[in-house]
C-alpha positions as CSV (number, residue, x, y, z in Angstrom):
1,M,-40.6,-4.7,35.8
2,K,-40.3,-5.3,39.6
3,E,-42.4,-8.5,39.2
4,I,-40.2,-9.7,36.4
5,I,-37.1,-9.1,38.5
6,E,-38.5,-11.1,41.4
7,E,-39.4,-14.0,39.1
8,I,-35.9,-14.0,37.7
9,K,-34.5,-14.2,41.2
10,L,-36.4,-17.5,41.7
11,L,-34.8,-18.9,38.5
12,D,-31.4,-18.7,40.3
13,V,-29.5,-18.3,37.0
14,G,-26.7,-16.2,38.4
15,K,-25.6,-13.0,40.2
16,M,-28.0,-10.0,39.7
17,E,-27.4,-6.3,40.1
18,E,-30.4,-3.9,40.2
19,D,-30.7,-0.2,39.3
20,V,-27.2,0.0,37.9
21,S,-25.6,3.1,36.4
22,L,-24.5,2.3,32.9
23,K,-21.6,4.7,33.3
24,K,-19.8,1.7,34.9
25,Y,-20.5,-0.6,32.0
26,T,-19.7,1.4,28.8
27,T,-16.3,2.8,27.7
28,Y,-18.0,6.2,27.1
29,R,-18.8,6.3,30.8
30,C,-22.2,7.7,30.3
31,G,-25.8,6.7,29.9
32,G,-28.8,6.1,32.2
33,T,-29.5,3.2,34.5
34,A,-30.4,-0.4,33.8
35,R,-33.1,-2.0,35.8
36,C,-31.0,-5.1,36.2
37,I,-27.9,-6.8,35.0
38,I,-27.5,-10.6,35.2
39,Y,-24.4,-12.8,35.1
40,P,-25.5,-16.3,34.0
41,K,-23.5,-19.1,35.7
42,N,-23.3,-21.3,32.6
43,V,-25.0,-22.2,29.3
44,K,-27.9,-23.9,31.0
45,S,-28.6,-20.8,33.2
46,L,-28.3,-18.6,30.1
47,I,-30.9,-20.8,28.2
48,N,-33.2,-20.7,31.2
49,L,-32.9,-16.9,31.4
50,L,-33.4,-16.2,27.7
51,S,-36.3,-18.6,27.5
52,F,-38.0,-16.8,30.3
53,L,-37.3,-13.4,28.9
54,K,-38.6,-14.3,25.4
55,E,-41.7,-16.0,26.8
56,R,-42.5,-12.9,28.9
57,R,-41.4,-10.5,26.0
58,V,-39.0,-8.7,28.2
59,P,-36.4,-6.5,26.3
60,H,-32.9,-7.8,26.8
61,K,-29.4,-7.4,25.5
62,I,-26.1,-9.2,25.8
63,L,-23.5,-6.7,27.1
64,G,-19.8,-7.2,26.7
65,N,-17.3,-4.5,27.8
66,G,-19.6,-1.8,26.4
67,S,-16.8,-0.6,24.1
68,N,-19.0,0.0,21.0
69,L,-22.3,1.1,22.6
70,L,-24.0,4.3,23.4
71,F,-26.9,3.9,25.8
72,S,-29.4,6.8,26.0
73,D,-29.7,8.8,29.3
74,N,-33.0,7.1,30.0
75,T,-33.6,4.0,32.1
76,Y,-33.2,0.7,30.3
77,E,-36.5,-1.1,31.1
78,G,-35.2,-4.5,30.5
79,V,-32.5,-7.0,31.3
80,L,-28.8,-6.7,30.4
81,I,-26.9,-10.0,30.4
82,R,-23.1,-10.1,30.9
83,L,-21.2,-13.3,30.1
84,N,-18.3,-12.7,32.6
85,E,-18.6,-16.3,33.8
86,F,-17.9,-17.5,30.2
87,D,-14.2,-16.8,30.6
88,K,-12.5,-20.2,30.4
89,I,-9.5,-20.6,28.1
90,K,-7.7,-23.7,27.0
91,F,-4.9,-24.5,24.5
92,I,-6.2,-27.3,22.2
93,N,-2.7,-27.6,20.7
94,K,0.3,-25.4,20.2
95,R,-1.6,-23.1,17.7
96,K,-5.3,-23.4,18.6
97,I,-7.0,-21.8,21.6
98,R,-10.5,-22.4,22.8
99,V,-11.7,-19.3,24.7
100,G,-15.0,-18.2,26.2
101,A,-17.0,-15.2,24.9
102,G,-16.5,-13.3,28.1
103,Y,-12.7,-13.3,28.0
104,S,-10.9,-10.0,27.4
105,L,-9.7,-9.6,23.8
106,I,-6.6,-7.6,25.0
107,K,-5.7,-10.3,27.5
108,L,-6.0,-13.0,24.9
109,S,-3.8,-11.1,22.4
110,L,-1.1,-10.6,25.1
111,L,-1.3,-14.2,26.1
112,A,-0.8,-15.3,22.5
113,A,2.2,-13.0,22.2
114,K,3.7,-14.4,25.3
115,K,3.4,-17.9,23.8
116,G,5.0,-16.8,20.6
117,L,1.8,-17.0,18.5
118,T,1.2,-14.4,15.8
119,G,-2.1,-13.2,14.3
120,L,-3.7,-11.4,17.2
121,E,-1.3,-8.4,17.4
122,F,-4.1,-6.2,15.9
123,A,-6.3,-6.9,18.9
124,A,-3.9,-5.7,21.6
125,G,-5.6,-2.3,21.8
126,I,-9.2,-3.2,21.4
127,P,-11.0,-3.1,24.8
128,G,-13.8,-5.6,24.2
129,T,-14.6,-9.2,25.0
130,V,-14.0,-12.0,22.6
131,G,-17.7,-12.4,22.0
132,G,-18.1,-8.7,21.2
133,A,-15.1,-8.9,18.9
134,I,-16.8,-11.8,17.0
135,Y,-20.1,-9.9,16.8
136,M,-18.4,-6.7,15.4
137,N,-15.6,-8.5,13.5
138,A,-13.3,-6.3,15.4
139,G,-10.1,-5.3,13.6
140,A,-7.2,-2.9,13.1
141,Y,-4.1,-2.6,11.0
142,K,-5.7,-4.4,8.0
143,S,-6.6,-7.5,10.0
144,D,-9.6,-8.7,12.0
145,M,-11.2,-11.6,13.7
146,G,-12.2,-13.2,10.5
147,Y,-8.5,-14.0,9.8
148,V,-8.0,-16.0,13.0
149,V,-11.3,-17.6,13.9
150,E,-11.7,-21.3,13.1
151,S,-15.2,-21.8,14.6
152,V,-17.6,-20.3,17.0
153,K,-20.0,-22.1,19.4
154,V,-23.3,-20.2,19.5
155,L,-26.7,-20.4,21.1
156,T,-29.4,-20.2,18.4
157,P,-32.7,-18.3,18.8
158,D,-34.5,-21.6,19.4
159,M,-32.0,-22.4,22.3
160,K,-29.9,-25.0,20.5
161,V,-26.1,-25.0,20.9
162,V,-24.4,-25.3,17.5
163,T,-20.9,-24.7,16.0
164,L,-20.4,-22.4,13.0
165,V,-17.2,-22.6,11.1
166,N,-15.4,-19.6,9.7
167,K,-17.1,-19.4,6.3
168,E,-20.5,-19.7,7.9
169,L,-19.8,-16.7,10.1
170,Q,-19.8,-14.3,7.1
171,F,-17.0,-12.0,8.3
172,H,-16.9,-8.8,6.4
173,Y,-15.5,-5.3,7.4
174,R,-16.9,-4.7,10.9
175,S,-19.7,-7.2,10.3
176,S,-20.5,-10.9,10.9
177,F,-23.3,-13.4,10.8
178,L,-24.1,-12.7,14.5
179,Q,-24.7,-9.0,13.7
180,T,-27.0,-9.7,10.8
181,H,-28.9,-12.5,12.6
182,P,-30.2,-11.2,16.0
183,G,-30.9,-13.7,18.6
184,Y,-27.7,-15.8,18.1
185,V,-25.3,-15.6,21.1
186,C,-21.6,-16.3,21.0
187,L,-20.6,-18.7,23.7
188,E,-17.0,-19.7,22.9
189,V,-14.5,-19.4,20.1
190,V,-11.7,-21.5,18.6
191,I,-8.8,-19.3,17.4
192,E,-6.0,-20.6,15.2
193,L,-2.8,-18.7,15.1
194,K,0.7,-19.2,13.7
195,H,4.1,-19.6,15.3
196,G,6.2,-16.5,15.3
197,K,9.1,-15.0,17.2
198,K,8.0,-13.8,20.7
199,D,10.3,-10.8,20.8
200,A,9.2,-9.6,17.3
201,I,5.5,-10.0,18.2
202,E,5.9,-8.1,21.5
203,E,7.8,-5.4,19.7
204,V,4.9,-4.9,17.2
205,I,2.5,-4.6,20.1
206,R,4.7,-2.1,22.0
207,D,5.2,-0.1,18.8
208,R,1.5,0.1,18.1
209,R,0.7,1.0,21.7
210,Q,3.1,3.9,21.4
211,R,1.5,5.0,18.1
212,R,-2.0,4.9,19.7
213,L,-0.8,7.0,22.7
214,E,0.6,9.6,20.3
215,S,-2.3,9.7,17.9
216,Q,-5.5,8.8,19.9
217,P,-7.1,10.5,22.9
218,L,-6.7,7.6,25.3
219,E,-6.7,9.9,28.3
220,Y,-10.5,10.3,28.1
221,P,-13.4,7.8,27.9
222,S,-14.5,7.1,24.4
223,A,-15.6,4.2,22.2
224,G,-12.8,4.3,19.8
225,S,-13.3,5.2,16.2
226,V,-16.9,6.6,15.7
227,F,-17.1,6.1,11.9
228,R,-15.8,3.5,9.5
229,N,-13.3,4.8,7.0
230,P,-15.1,5.4,3.7
231,P,-13.4,3.7,0.6
232,D,-10.2,5.5,-0.2
233,N,-10.7,8.1,2.5
234,F,-10.4,8.7,6.3
235,A,-13.3,9.6,8.5
236,G,-11.1,11.6,10.8
237,K,-9.8,13.7,7.9
238,L,-13.3,14.3,6.6
239,I,-14.5,15.5,10.0
240,E,-11.5,17.7,10.4
241,D,-11.9,19.2,6.9
242,V,-15.5,20.3,7.6
243,G,-14.2,22.2,10.7
244,L,-15.6,20.0,13.5
245,K,-12.3,18.9,15.2
246,G,-12.4,20.2,18.8
247,T,-16.2,21.0,18.7
248,H,-17.8,20.8,22.1
249,K,-21.3,19.9,23.3
250,G,-21.9,19.7,27.0
251,G,-19.1,17.5,28.4
252,A,-18.4,15.8,25.1
253,M,-15.9,16.8,22.4
254,V,-14.8,15.8,18.9
255,S,-11.2,15.1,19.9
256,D,-8.7,17.7,19.0
257,K,-6.1,14.9,18.8
258,H,-8.1,12.6,16.4
259,A,-11.4,13.8,14.9
260,N,-12.8,10.3,14.5
261,F,-12.9,10.0,18.3
262,I,-15.6,11.6,20.4
263,V,-14.5,11.9,24.0
264,N,-16.3,12.3,27.4
265,Y,-14.0,14.9,28.8
266,K,-16.3,16.2,31.6
267,D,-19.3,14.2,32.7
268,A,-20.9,14.1,29.3
269,K,-24.5,13.0,28.8
270,A,-25.2,10.4,26.2
271,S,-27.3,13.0,24.3
272,D,-24.2,15.2,24.1
273,I,-22.2,12.5,22.4
274,K,-25.1,11.5,20.1
275,Y,-25.5,15.2,19.1
276,L,-21.8,15.3,18.0
277,I,-22.0,12.0,16.1
278,D,-25.1,13.2,14.2
279,T,-23.4,16.6,13.5
280,C,-20.3,15.0,12.1
281,H,-22.3,12.6,10.0
282,D,-24.6,15.3,8.6
283,K,-22.0,17.9,7.9
284,V,-19.7,15.5,6.0
285,L,-22.8,14.2,4.0
286,K,-23.8,17.8,3.2
287,E,-20.3,19.0,2.1
288,Y,-18.9,15.9,0.5
289,G,-21.9,13.7,-0.2
290,I,-20.3,10.9,1.8
291,D,-22.7,8.9,4.0
292,M,-20.3,7.8,6.8
293,K,-21.3,4.6,8.6
294,C,-21.2,4.8,12.4
295,E,-19.4,1.9,14.1
296,Q,-21.3,2.3,17.3
297,E,-24.6,0.8,18.3
298,F,-27.3,3.0,19.8
299,V,-29.3,1.4,22.6
300,N,-32.6,2.6,24.2
301,W,-33.0,5.7,22.1
302,E,-36.5,6.9,21.0
């Protein structure tokens, strides 16, 4: 890997960090180390980097805010790519916004509210990037990105830049075209919102923030909801009903505030969190026959 890193430096595609603790780059605040993280300067640099990595068959992954990932405690022997430089934002007109994949989703929702635009209130508590939100079709309060996205500019696996419109993006519950077609990279998004009353929009955001503070364990690192809610049921209630609320493993815990959150309350290892995720899934399956779907992505596990 050292040779590869030296070769990447010669490409001059952007800032590089070496031997980085993944605790800094995931909202669980746990995981091993990454051999290197690269911040491409622009689309051309990203294409050059990805072309090199594919040619040399180097494992790589696009990393947003790490808000839906659980890296193992092992070293990631590959290249992580962060699109922090892809953070430009522009109002196309009074209702449409063009925004880069690396822009903060929370920041975008608050900016929209400030401009009196409604449609992104659901995103005010989702700590991801715009690109990550497209990939996961992030949502809350019976809304998601699929309702507000007009189009997405992507880089295809054969290194072409194309635009996909909403219906091509195959938005479904916590799923999208990007998730089911590995190798496509979100570059920028056009969001279309509606005019609303600024005070009313900001009141909705304040009210929901207060509800989250009261019902979710926001005082500890976590990755939000662990499992999708099964049809006509709630993952948190199922986990509570099988007696796992408050269960500990190492420094991780099934939150005693909301059982569909697993929190890192004391220097948890990724393996502690993974153990609790598996335990919740398996016990609910055994007692209720419900195969809960995990919302989180596991990276670098055996």
